[in-house]
N, CA, C and O atoms as a DFTB+ gen file, in Angstrom:
688 C
 N C O
     1  1       9.719     -25.108     -42.435
     2  2       9.217     -25.392     -41.096
     3  2      10.019     -24.602     -40.059
     4  3       9.450     -23.982     -39.161
     5  1      11.333     -24.634     -40.196
     6  2      12.192     -23.952     -39.235
     7  2      11.931     -22.443     -39.245
     8  3      11.881     -21.825     -38.181
     9  1      11.766     -21.845     -40.420
    10  2      11.550     -20.399     -40.489
    11  2      10.195     -20.009     -39.889
    12  3      10.086     -18.957     -39.260
    13  1       9.181     -20.825     -40.070
    14  2       7.884     -20.496     -39.475
    15  2       7.935     -20.639     -37.953
    16  3       7.268     -19.883     -37.247
    17  1       8.706     -21.584     -37.439
    18  2       8.891     -21.726     -35.996
    19  2       9.619     -20.505     -35.443
    20  3       9.236     -19.968     -34.403
    21  1      10.668     -20.067     -36.136
    22  2      11.404     -18.879     -35.696
    23  2      10.512     -17.638     -35.737
    24  3      10.584     -16.795     -34.842
    25  1       9.681     -17.521     -36.758
    26  2       8.751     -16.394     -36.843
    27  2       7.762     -16.427     -35.680
    28  3       7.450     -15.393     -35.090
    29  1       7.274     -17.622     -35.358
    30  2       6.336     -17.777     -34.253
    31  2       6.993     -17.361     -32.935
    32  3       6.399     -16.621     -32.151
    33  1       8.208     -17.832     -32.694
    34  2       8.938     -17.485     -31.467
    35  2       9.204     -15.990     -31.427
    36  3       9.021     -15.344     -30.396
    37  1       9.641     -15.444     -32.563
    38  2       9.926     -14.018     -32.651
    39  2       8.667     -13.192     -32.363
    40  3       8.721     -12.217     -31.614
    41  1       7.555     -13.579     -32.949
    42  2       6.283     -12.877     -32.721
    43  2       5.855     -12.988     -31.261
    44  3       5.369     -12.024     -30.670
    45  1       6.039     -14.167     -30.694
    46  2       5.693     -14.379     -29.286
    47  2       6.523     -13.513     -28.363
    48  3       5.996     -12.938     -27.410
    49  1       7.817     -13.413     -28.633
    50  2       8.688     -12.573     -27.805
    51  2       8.299     -11.108     -27.916
    52  3       8.258     -10.394     -26.914
    53  1       8.018     -10.668     -29.115
    54  2       7.593      -9.277     -29.305
    55  2       6.290      -9.023     -28.552
    56  3       6.143      -7.991     -27.898
    57  1       5.353      -9.950     -28.641
    58  2       4.077      -9.805     -27.931
    59  2       4.296      -9.752     -26.422
    60  3       3.681      -8.933     -25.740
    61  1       5.163     -10.612     -25.893
    62  2       5.452     -10.609     -24.456
    63  2       6.058      -9.288     -24.015
    64  3       5.665      -8.730     -22.990
    65  1       7.004      -8.792     -24.780
    66  2       7.642      -7.515     -24.446
    67  2       6.605      -6.393     -24.461
    68  3       6.581      -5.560     -23.554
    69  1       5.760      -6.366     -25.471
    70  2       4.726      -5.328     -25.548
    71  2       3.737      -5.431     -24.392
    72  3       3.373      -4.419     -23.794
    73  1       3.307      -6.633     -24.081
    74  2       2.386      -6.826     -22.958
    75  2       3.043      -6.366     -21.658
    76  3       2.416      -5.672     -20.858
    77  1       4.297      -6.747     -21.447
    78  2       5.013      -6.343     -20.234
    79  2       5.138      -4.826     -20.171
    80  3       4.969      -4.232     -19.106
    81  1       5.431      -4.202     -21.296
    82  2       5.578      -2.746     -21.328
    83  2       4.252      -2.048     -21.041
    84  3       4.243      -0.944     -20.496
    85  1       3.147      -2.666     -21.395
    86  2       1.835      -2.070     -21.153
    87  2       1.335      -2.392     -19.746
    88  3       0.841      -1.508     -19.046
    89  1       1.458      -3.637     -19.335
    90  2       0.926      -4.059     -18.031
    91  2       1.676      -3.413     -16.877
    92  3       1.050      -2.856     -15.976
    93  1       2.989      -3.473     -16.884
    94  2       3.760      -3.001     -15.740
    95  2       3.493      -1.535     -15.394
    96  3       3.175      -1.241     -14.241
    97  1       3.608      -0.614     -16.337
    98  2       3.425       0.776     -15.917
    99  2       1.983       1.182     -15.626
   100  3       1.758       2.149     -14.899
   101  1       1.015       0.473     -16.169
   102  2      -0.358       0.941     -16.057
   103  2      -1.292       0.064     -15.239
   104  3      -2.281       0.568     -14.707
   105  1      -1.022      -1.213     -15.121
   106  2      -2.015      -2.107     -14.529
   107  2      -1.542      -2.761     -13.238
   108  3      -2.210      -2.642     -12.211
   109  1      -0.411      -3.446     -13.269
   110  2       0.041      -4.187     -12.085
   111  2       1.554      -4.116     -12.004
   112  3       2.242      -4.112     -13.024
   113  1       2.069      -4.060     -10.778
   114  2       3.511      -3.978     -10.589
   115  2       3.898      -4.741      -9.331
   116  3       3.148      -4.787      -8.355
   117  1       5.071      -5.332      -9.373
   118  2       5.604      -6.041      -8.209
   119  2       6.373      -5.059      -7.331
   120  3       7.039      -4.152      -7.829
   121  1       6.270      -5.253      -6.023
   122  2       7.017      -4.456      -5.055
   123  2       7.627      -5.390      -4.019
   124  3       7.130      -6.490      -3.778
   125  1       8.708      -4.927      -3.415
   126  2       9.463      -5.652      -2.400
   127  2       9.235      -4.951      -1.063
   128  3       9.219      -3.721      -1.009
   129  1       9.060      -5.706       0.003
   130  2       8.845      -5.139       1.337
   131  2      10.189      -5.088       2.069
   132  3      10.734      -6.132       2.429
   133  1      10.734      -3.874       2.296
   134  2      12.073      -3.752       2.876
   135  2      12.112      -3.673       4.401
   136  3      13.175      -3.844       4.999
   137  1      10.957      -3.414       5.045
   138  2      10.990      -3.196       6.492
   139  2       9.844      -3.926       7.185
   140  3       8.995      -4.542       6.540
   141  1       9.841      -3.842       8.509
   142  2       8.806      -4.496       9.299
   143  2       7.659      -3.582       9.688
   144  3       6.903      -3.915      10.600
   145  1       7.503      -2.437       9.026
   146  2       6.470      -1.477       9.431
   147  2       5.043      -1.980       9.210
   148  3       4.096      -1.428       9.770
   149  1       4.887      -3.025       8.397
   150  2       3.543      -3.574       8.147
   151  2       3.350      -4.948       8.786
   152  3       2.386      -5.648       8.477
   153  1       4.273      -5.337       9.682
   154  2       4.102      -6.608      10.385
   155  2       2.822      -6.576      11.212
   156  3       2.512      -5.518      11.757
   157  1       2.087      -7.616      11.339
   158  2       2.314      -8.961      10.832
   159  2       1.746      -9.211       9.431
   160  3       1.944     -10.291       8.876
   161  1       1.041      -8.228       8.850
   162  2       0.428      -8.444       7.531
   163  2       1.473      -8.732       6.465
   164  3       1.348      -9.689       5.701
   165  1       2.503      -7.896       6.419
   166  2       3.609      -8.055       5.473
   167  2       4.903      -8.056       6.260
   168  3       5.062      -7.283       7.205
   169  1       5.825      -8.917       5.877
   170  2       7.101      -9.001       6.582
   171  2       8.245      -8.712       5.615
   172  3       8.076      -8.723       4.396
   173  1       9.409      -8.456       6.195
   174  2      10.581      -8.164       5.402
   175  2      10.788      -9.234       4.330
   176  3      10.643     -10.429       4.591
   177  1      11.128      -8.788       3.130
   178  2      11.424      -9.638       1.967
   179  2      10.197     -10.220       1.272
   180  3      10.351     -10.931       0.279
   181  1       8.986      -9.946       1.755
   182  2       7.802     -10.331       0.979
   183  2       7.855      -9.612      -0.363
   184  3       8.359      -8.494      -0.465
   185  1       7.330     -10.267      -1.379
   186  2       7.156      -9.632      -2.682
   187  2       5.658      -9.647      -2.970
   188  3       4.988     -10.670      -2.826
   189  1       5.154      -8.490      -3.377
   190  2       3.710      -8.337      -3.551
   191  2       3.382      -7.794      -4.940
   192  3       4.231      -7.216      -5.618
   193  1       2.133      -7.995      -5.342
   194  2       1.618      -7.397      -6.571
   195  2       0.655      -6.280      -6.189
   196  3      -0.194      -6.435      -5.312
   197  1       0.811      -5.154      -6.873
   198  2       0.016      -3.966      -6.603
   199  2      -0.753      -3.580      -7.860
   200  3      -0.175      -3.470      -8.942
   201  1      -2.048      -3.376      -7.711
   202  2      -2.888      -2.929      -8.823
   203  2      -2.803      -1.412      -8.923
   204  3      -3.191      -0.697      -7.999
   205  1      -2.299      -0.931     -10.041
   206  2      -2.251       0.509     -10.280
   207  2      -3.578       0.997     -10.856
   208  3      -3.784       2.197     -11.036
   209  1      -4.455       0.072     -11.136
   210  2      -5.718       0.336     -11.803
   211  2      -6.889       0.372     -10.821
   212  3      -7.974       0.838     -11.168
   213  1      -6.677      -0.114      -9.603
   214  2      -7.764      -0.336      -8.640
   215  2      -8.608       0.903      -8.375
   216  3      -9.829       0.800      -8.253
   217  1      -7.985       2.062      -8.284
   218  2      -8.728       3.259      -7.897
   219  2      -9.199       4.093      -9.084
   220  3      -9.673       5.215      -8.907
   221  1      -9.074       3.561     -10.265
   222  2      -9.611       4.265     -11.441
   223  2     -11.144       4.133     -11.480
   224  3     -11.838       5.029     -11.959
   225  1     -11.657       3.010     -10.972
   226  2     -13.099       2.756     -11.029
   227  2     -13.742       2.604      -9.656
   228  3     -14.967       2.582      -9.545
   229  1     -12.926       2.498      -8.615
   230  2     -13.454       2.316      -7.265
   231  2     -12.833       3.351      -6.339
   232  3     -11.663       3.698      -6.494
   233  1     -13.600       3.845      -5.384
   234  2     -13.055       4.836      -4.458
   235  2     -12.079       4.200      -3.463
   236  3     -12.080       2.987      -3.256
   237  1     -11.259       5.040      -2.864
   238  2     -10.390       4.591      -1.774
   239  2     -11.271       4.083      -0.641
   240  3     -12.365       4.597      -0.406
   241  1     -10.769       3.053       0.065
   242  2     -11.535       2.495       1.181
   243  2     -10.650       2.363       2.409
   244  3      -9.478       1.995       2.320
   245  1     -11.236       2.673       3.550
   246  2     -10.516       2.439       4.803
   247  2     -10.102       0.980       4.873
   248  3     -10.853       0.094       4.467
   249  1      -8.936       0.738       5.375
   250  2      -8.306      -0.574       5.598
   251  2      -7.617      -1.139       4.363
   252  3      -6.969      -2.182       4.458
   253  1      -7.735      -0.480       3.193
   254  2      -6.943      -0.924       2.037
   255  2      -5.460      -0.763       2.355
   256  3      -5.061       0.190       3.025
   257  1      -4.657      -1.691       1.876
   258  2      -3.202      -1.565       1.972
   259  2      -2.754      -0.943       0.657
   260  3      -3.022      -1.480      -0.418
   261  1      -2.064       0.202       0.752
   262  2      -1.707       0.963      -0.443
   263  2      -0.203       1.198      -0.541
   264  3       0.510       1.212       0.462
   265  1       0.255       1.380      -1.767
   266  2       1.627       1.802      -2.039
   267  2       1.546       3.242      -2.517
   268  3       0.671       3.597      -3.306
   269  1       2.474       4.076      -2.029
   270  2       2.469       5.490      -2.408
   271  2       3.892       6.032      -2.435
   272  3       4.808       5.459      -1.846
   273  1       4.051       7.148      -3.134
   274  2       5.324       7.859      -3.140
   275  2       5.438       8.571      -1.804
   276  3       4.557       9.346      -1.431
   277  1       6.514       8.310      -1.088
   278  2       6.694       8.912       0.229
   279  2       6.715      10.435       0.110
   280  3       7.349      10.976      -0.796
   281  1       6.026      11.127       1.017
   282  2       6.075      12.589       0.990
   283  2       7.442      13.079       1.461
   284  3       8.156      12.347       2.146
   285  1       7.811      14.300       1.107
   286  2       9.125      14.830       1.507
   287  2       9.345      14.804       3.019
   288  3      10.479      14.653       3.474
   289  1       8.274      14.949       3.801
   290  2       8.404      14.937       5.269
   291  2       8.800      13.564       5.802
   292  3       9.301      13.454       6.920
   293  1       8.579      12.524       5.014
   294  2       8.800      11.154       5.482
   295  2      10.115      10.551       5.025
   296  3      10.661       9.672       5.694
   297  1      10.634      11.015       3.886
   298  2      11.841      10.401       3.321
   299  2      12.619      11.436       2.525
   300  3      12.044      12.344       1.926
   301  1      13.925      11.283       2.530
   302  2      14.774      12.211       1.791
   303  2      14.705      11.985       0.291
   304  3      14.908      12.910      -0.495
   305  1      14.418      10.757      -0.101
   306  2      14.352      10.455      -1.532
   307  2      12.935      10.021      -1.905
   308  3      12.105       9.756      -1.035
   309  1      12.676       9.955      -3.185
   310  2      11.348       9.589      -3.702
   311  2      11.170       8.078      -3.689
   312  3      11.096       7.458      -4.749
   313  1      11.100       7.484      -2.517
   314  2      10.898       6.037      -2.494
   315  2       9.439       5.712      -2.227
   316  3       8.650       6.565      -1.820
   317  1       9.105       4.455      -2.468
   318  2       7.737       3.998      -2.249
   319  2       7.584       3.479      -0.828
   320  3       8.470       2.810      -0.295
   321  1       6.446       3.797      -0.225
   322  2       6.068       3.284       1.081
   323  2       4.830       2.414       0.889
   324  3       4.104       2.546      -0.096
   325  1       4.609       1.530       1.845
   326  2       3.372       0.748       1.875
   327  2       2.791       0.851       3.283
   328  3       3.483       0.603       4.270
   329  1       1.522       1.216       3.362
   330  2       0.832       1.380       4.645
   331  2      -0.645       1.042       4.457
   332  3      -1.115       0.791       3.347
   333  1      -1.351       1.045       5.575
   334  2      -2.795       0.802       5.541
   335  2      -3.517       2.155       5.556
   336  3      -3.162       3.048       6.326
   337  1      -4.516       2.291       4.712
   338  2      -5.318       3.508       4.651
   339  2      -6.289       3.473       5.833
   340  3      -7.135       2.584       5.925
   341  1      -6.160       4.436       6.723
   342  2      -6.932       4.435       7.966
   343  2      -8.094       5.422       7.926
   344  3      -9.194       5.111       8.384
   345  1      -7.848       6.616       7.375
   346  2      -8.898       7.642       7.382
   347  2      -8.948       8.369       6.040
   348  3      -7.929       8.572       5.380
   349  1     -10.159       8.752       5.661
   350  2     -10.441       9.409       4.380
   351  2     -10.749      10.891       4.609
   352  3     -10.937      11.313       5.749
   353  1     -10.801      11.677       3.538
   354  2     -11.124      13.099       3.699
   355  2     -12.422      13.296       4.493
   356  3     -13.433      12.638       4.248
   357  1     -12.353      14.226       5.453
   358  2     -13.517      14.509       6.299
   359  2     -13.563      13.699       7.577
   360  3     -14.251      14.086       8.521
   361  1     -12.845      12.579       7.636
   362  2     -12.804      11.764       8.855
   363  2     -12.018      12.487       9.946
   364  3     -11.091      13.247       9.667
   365  1     -12.407      12.233      11.184
   366  2     -11.637      12.708      12.336
   367  2     -10.961      11.489      12.936
   368  3     -11.627      10.540      13.351
   369  1      -9.629      11.518      12.982
   370  2      -8.859      10.396      13.527
   371  2      -8.191      10.828      14.820
   372  3      -7.725      11.958      14.957
   373  1      -8.159       9.892      15.766
   374  2      -7.541      10.139      17.063
   375  2      -6.945       8.823      17.547
   376  3      -7.486       7.751      17.275
   377  1      -5.823       8.911      18.269
   378  2      -5.230       7.729      18.900
   379  2      -5.142       8.021      20.394
   380  3      -4.519       8.997      20.813
   381  1      -5.776       7.156      21.191
   382  2      -5.707       7.308      22.650
   383  2      -5.980       5.966      23.322
   384  3      -6.726       5.130      22.812
   385  1      -5.370       5.794      24.454
   386  2      -5.591       4.588      25.262
   387  2      -5.356       3.308      24.471
   388  3      -6.059       2.316      24.666
   389  1      -4.363       3.326      23.574
   390  2      -4.019       2.129      22.808
   391  2      -4.979       1.793      21.686
   392  3      -4.960       0.678      21.163
   393  1      -5.828       2.754      21.306
   394  2      -6.799       2.496      20.233
   395  2      -6.839       3.656      19.249
   396  3      -6.574       4.807      19.596
   397  1      -7.182       3.311      18.001
   398  2      -7.418       4.316      16.966
   399  2      -8.925       4.546      16.902
   400  3      -9.707       3.595      16.893
   401  1      -9.321       5.805      16.858
   402  2     -10.728       6.176      16.750
   403  2     -10.946       6.931      15.443
   404  3     -10.185       7.838      15.106
   405  1     -11.984       6.552      14.717
   406  2     -12.397       7.252      13.505
   407  2     -13.790       7.814      13.764
   408  3     -14.732       7.071      14.039
   409  1     -13.904       9.124      13.672
   410  2     -15.190       9.801      13.909
   411  2     -15.799       9.400      15.253
   412  3     -17.009       9.210      15.377
   413  1     -14.919       9.276      16.259
   414  2     -15.354       8.968      17.615
   415  2     -15.584       7.502      17.914
   416  3     -15.844       7.141      19.062
   417  1     -15.494       6.645      16.899
   418  2     -15.734       5.210      17.085
   419  2     -14.414       4.437      17.062
   420  3     -13.564       4.706      16.213
   421  1     -14.226       3.479      17.982
   422  2     -12.994       2.681      17.947
   423  2     -12.910       1.884      16.647
   424  3     -13.899       1.319      16.181
   425  1     -11.728       1.853      16.083
   426  2     -11.495       1.129      14.834
   427  2     -11.186      -0.326      15.154
   428  3     -10.284      -0.613      15.941
   429  1     -11.926      -1.241      14.551
   430  2     -11.676      -2.680      14.707
   431  2     -10.457      -3.021      13.858
   432  3     -10.491      -2.872      12.636
   433  1      -9.375      -3.480      14.499
   434  2      -8.114      -3.718      13.796
   435  2      -7.568      -5.118      14.070
   436  3      -6.620      -5.264      14.842
   437  1      -8.142      -6.141      13.457
   438  2      -7.651      -7.500      13.686
   439  2      -6.272      -7.749      13.078
   440  3      -5.649      -8.771      13.367
   441  1      -5.790      -6.841      12.250
   442  2      -4.525      -7.007      11.533
   443  2      -3.312      -6.502      12.307
   444  3      -2.188      -6.681      11.839
   445  1      -3.488      -5.880      13.468
   446  2      -2.311      -5.414      14.214
   447  2      -1.953      -6.413      15.307
   448  3      -2.822      -7.089      15.857
   449  1      -0.652      -6.495      15.615
   450  2      -0.196      -7.405      16.666
   451  2      -0.202      -6.723      18.031
   452  3      -0.488      -7.350      19.050
   453  1       0.122      -5.417      18.036
   454  2       0.191      -4.669      19.293
   455  2      -0.487      -3.318      19.121
   456  3      -0.383      -2.701      18.061
   457  1      -1.178      -2.855      20.152
   458  2      -1.807      -1.536      20.055
   459  2      -0.753      -0.426      20.118
   460  3       0.353      -0.649      20.610
   461  1      -1.090       0.761      19.623
   462  2      -0.131       1.866      19.696
   463  2       0.126       2.269      21.145
   464  3      -0.780       2.256      21.978
   465  1       1.380       2.628      21.431
   466  2       1.750       3.062      22.780
   467  2       1.821       4.590      22.857
   468  3       2.314       5.141      23.841
   469  1       1.342       5.255      21.845
   470  2       1.348       6.717      21.800
   471  2      -0.087       7.224      21.665
   472  3      -0.993       6.482      21.287
   473  1      -0.268       8.489      21.980
   474  2      -1.555       9.147      21.774
   475  2      -1.387      10.205      20.687
   476  3      -0.290      10.721      20.472
   477  1      -2.471      10.517      20.017
   478  2      -2.475      11.566      19.005
   479  2      -3.809      12.295      19.125
   480  3      -4.862      11.658      19.092
   481  1      -3.781      13.625      19.264
   482  2      -5.047      14.351      19.402
   483  2      -5.884      14.249      18.130
   484  3      -5.362      13.904      17.070
   485  1      -7.179      14.548      18.229
   486  2      -8.043      14.462      17.048
   487  2      -7.547      15.353      15.902
   488  3      -7.159      16.504      16.106
   489  1      -7.574      14.786      14.703
   490  2      -7.167      15.494      13.481
   491  2      -8.241      15.230      12.432
   492  3      -8.653      14.086      12.238
   493  1      -8.692      16.276      11.758
   494  2      -9.642      16.116      10.653
   495  2      -8.860      15.996       9.355
   496  3      -8.038      16.855       9.035
   497  1      -9.116      14.932       8.611
   498  2      -8.419      14.709       7.339
   499  2      -8.966      15.697       6.308
   500  3     -10.173      15.800       6.088
   501  1      -8.039      16.411       5.690
   502  2      -8.396      17.469       4.739
   503  2      -8.847      16.891       3.396
   504  3      -8.531      15.746       3.074
   505  1      -9.584      17.681       2.616
   506  2      -9.953      17.247       1.259
   507  2      -8.697      16.939       0.435
   508  3      -7.705      17.664       0.508
   509  1      -8.753      15.856      -0.348
   510  2      -7.621      15.480      -1.188
   511  2      -6.498      14.780      -0.455
   512  3      -5.441      14.527      -1.033
   513  1      -6.715      14.462       0.822
   514  2      -5.681      13.802       1.624
   515  2      -6.252      12.547       2.279
   516  3      -7.467      12.357       2.343
   517  1      -5.348      11.698       2.761
   518  2      -5.720      10.499       3.511
   519  2      -4.760      10.362       4.685
   520  3      -3.737      11.045       4.748
   521  1      -5.097       9.480       5.604
   522  2      -4.252       9.203       6.767
   523  2      -3.880       7.732       6.711
   524  3      -4.752       6.866       6.649
   525  1      -2.577       7.450       6.732
   526  2      -2.093       6.069       6.603
   527  2      -1.254       5.691       7.815
   528  3      -0.578       6.532       8.409
   529  1      -1.309       4.401       8.173
   530  2      -0.509       3.900       9.289
   531  2      -0.010       2.504       8.951
   532  3      -0.677       1.738       8.256
   533  1       1.185       2.187       9.461
   534  2       1.686       0.830       9.342
   535  2       0.973      -0.069      10.334
   536  3       0.563       0.387      11.401
   537  1       0.820      -1.340       9.995
   538  2       0.185      -2.283      10.923
   539  2       1.035      -2.486      12.174
   540  3       0.501      -2.802      13.237
   541  1       2.330      -2.311      12.061
   542  2       3.231      -2.362      13.204
   543  2       3.233      -0.958      13.812
   544  3       4.188      -0.199      13.648
   545  1       2.158      -0.630      14.507
   546  2       1.882       0.731      14.955
   547  2       3.056       1.419      15.661
   548  3       3.230       2.630      15.526
   549  1       3.849       0.669      16.401
   550  2       4.903       1.273      17.204
   551  2       6.258       1.318      16.509
   552  3       7.242       1.753      17.108
   553  1       6.324       0.883      15.275
   554  2       7.582       0.926      14.518
   555  2       7.281       1.223      13.053
   556  3       7.639       0.449      12.164
   557  1       6.619       2.354      12.813
   558  2       6.227       2.706      11.452
   559  2       6.355       4.210      11.229
   560  3       5.859       5.012      12.021
   561  1       7.021       4.575      10.152
   562  2       7.141       5.965       9.716
   563  2       5.891       6.268       8.890
   564  3       5.856       6.002       7.688
   565  1       4.864       6.829       9.542
   566  2       3.568       6.980       8.874
   567  2       2.910       8.313       9.217
   568  3       3.562       9.206       9.758
   569  1       1.641       8.450       8.910
   570  2       0.935       9.724       9.092
   571  2       0.928      10.214      10.534
   572  3       0.853      11.421      10.763
   573  1       1.005       9.325      11.503
   574  2       1.022       9.811      12.888
   575  2       2.302      10.593      13.162
   576  3       2.345      11.411      14.081
   577  1       3.353      10.344      12.364
   578  2       4.634      11.037      12.536
   579  2       4.772      12.250      11.612
   580  3       5.293      13.283      12.033
   581  1       4.317      12.143      10.367
   582  2       4.562      13.215       9.391
   583  2       3.311      13.846       8.805
   584  3       3.418      14.737       7.962
   585  1       2.140      13.418       9.221
   586  2       0.917      14.097       8.788
   587  2       0.173      13.397       7.671
   588  3       0.454      12.248       7.330
   589  1      -0.768      14.108       7.120
   590  2      -1.659      13.558       6.101
   591  2      -0.933      13.406       4.764
   592  3      -0.011      14.157       4.445
   593  1      -1.373      12.424       4.005
   594  2      -0.777      12.114       2.704
   595  2      -1.664      12.665       1.594
   596  3      -2.878      12.461       1.603
   597  1      -1.056      13.364       0.636
   598  2      -1.803      13.788      -0.549
   599  2      -2.262      12.543      -1.299
   600  3      -1.441      11.689      -1.635
   601  1      -3.548      12.431      -1.563
   602  2      -4.095      11.237      -2.219
   603  2      -3.510      11.023      -3.608
   604  3      -3.483       9.893      -4.097
   605  1      -3.043      12.083      -4.250
   606  2      -2.472      11.907      -5.592
   607  2      -1.095      11.249      -5.574
   608  3      -0.531      10.978      -6.635
   609  1      -0.549      10.989      -4.399
   610  2       0.722      10.267      -4.284
   611  2       0.511       8.745      -4.276
   612  3       1.477       7.987      -4.360
   613  1      -0.740       8.302      -4.175
   614  2      -1.040       6.864      -4.129
   615  2      -0.765       6.241      -5.491
   616  3      -1.245       6.716      -6.520
   617  1       0.024       5.159      -5.471
   618  2       0.378       4.453      -6.713
   619  2      -0.537       3.269      -6.982
   620  3      -0.741       2.901      -8.139
   621  1      -1.097       2.661      -5.927
   622  2      -1.970       1.521      -6.149
   623  2      -2.328       0.787      -4.871
   624  3      -1.894       1.137      -3.774
   625  1      -3.137      -0.244      -5.059
   626  2      -3.628      -1.072      -3.958
   627  2      -2.892      -2.406      -3.962
   628  3      -2.799      -3.069      -4.995
   629  1      -2.367      -2.797      -2.797
   630  2      -1.690      -4.089      -2.655
   631  2      -2.729      -5.204      -2.725
   632  3      -3.762      -5.150      -2.057
   633  1      -2.439      -6.217      -3.545
   634  2      -3.402      -7.300      -3.756
   635  2      -2.982      -8.616      -3.128
   636  3      -3.717      -9.190      -2.323
   637  1      -1.786      -9.101      -3.498
   638  2      -1.358     -10.434      -3.064
   639  2       0.131     -10.463      -2.753
   640  3       0.924      -9.693      -3.295
   641  1       0.478     -11.381      -1.859
   642  2       1.879     -11.743      -1.644
   643  2       2.155     -12.895      -2.597
   644  3       1.419     -13.881      -2.611
   645  1       3.227     -12.776      -3.406
   646  2       3.540     -13.874      -4.324
   647  2       4.876     -14.540      -4.011
   648  3       5.222     -15.549      -4.626
   649  1       5.625     -13.992      -3.070
   650  2       6.893     -14.602      -2.683
   651  2       7.210     -14.179      -1.272
   652  3       7.001     -13.015      -0.930
   653  1       7.701     -15.062      -0.443
   654  2       8.049     -16.454      -0.678
   655  2       6.798     -17.338      -0.797
   656  3       5.700     -16.961      -0.388
   657  1       7.008     -18.498      -1.359
   658  2       5.896     -19.418      -1.613
   659  2       5.109     -19.742      -0.348
   660  3       3.892     -19.922      -0.395
   661  1       5.808     -19.814       0.781
   662  2       5.140     -20.165       2.038
   663  2       4.178     -19.070       2.515
   664  3       3.369     -19.305       3.412
   665  1       4.264     -17.874       1.916
   666  2       3.410     -16.756       2.348
   667  2       2.424     -16.298       1.275
   668  3       1.776     -15.264       1.436
   669  1       2.304     -17.046       0.197
   670  2       1.388     -16.651      -0.876
   671  2      -0.014     -16.462      -0.313
   672  3      -0.519     -17.306       0.428
   673  1      -0.637     -15.340      -0.678
   674  2      -2.003     -15.118      -0.221
   675  2      -2.491     -13.724      -0.539
   676  3      -1.724     -12.852      -0.947
   677  1      -3.782     -13.531      -0.343
   678  2      -4.420     -12.237      -0.560
   679  2      -4.094     -11.328       0.618
   680  3      -4.093     -11.771       1.766
   681  1      -3.819     -10.065       0.335
   682  2      -3.527      -9.087       1.388
   683  2      -4.841      -8.504       1.879
   684  3      -5.627      -7.955       1.107
   685  1      -5.064      -8.637       3.201
   686  2      -6.297      -8.100       3.802
   687  2      -5.960      -7.069       4.843
   688  3      -6.859      -6.500       5.463
């Protein structure tokens, strides 16, 4: 009896390790939010789950919250950033009078606390690139500062906050 219990536990541990080794790199990964650039949607010390699989079967969508490898213009090291996807290839983005415009239309942004205090002339997003911005428009190291992001740097789509318990919820 004891040996079959040990075999069961041993098999279970091996299965867990294998599942973790498969799930983490390819399907879902946890990330930590180190700054306030995505306030109020995400705050410092939030822990989130990111689907690395989301864009294998579905196209990128405006307003998705994404994790990506920071471009060299944005960071000295290869760290991960999290921002909101604002514009797709072919879109014309502009910031003026405290509003973001996509293709000449004001962007409805219920997720920001304060409008941007800067202007940005119209920019056409190039093929293979996207334009990302932090929800905390006035305190975010994002595309308005360093330019368009290569879409192949995107690691995944943010899905849920899982920690702290008081903030558990779907990321919108």
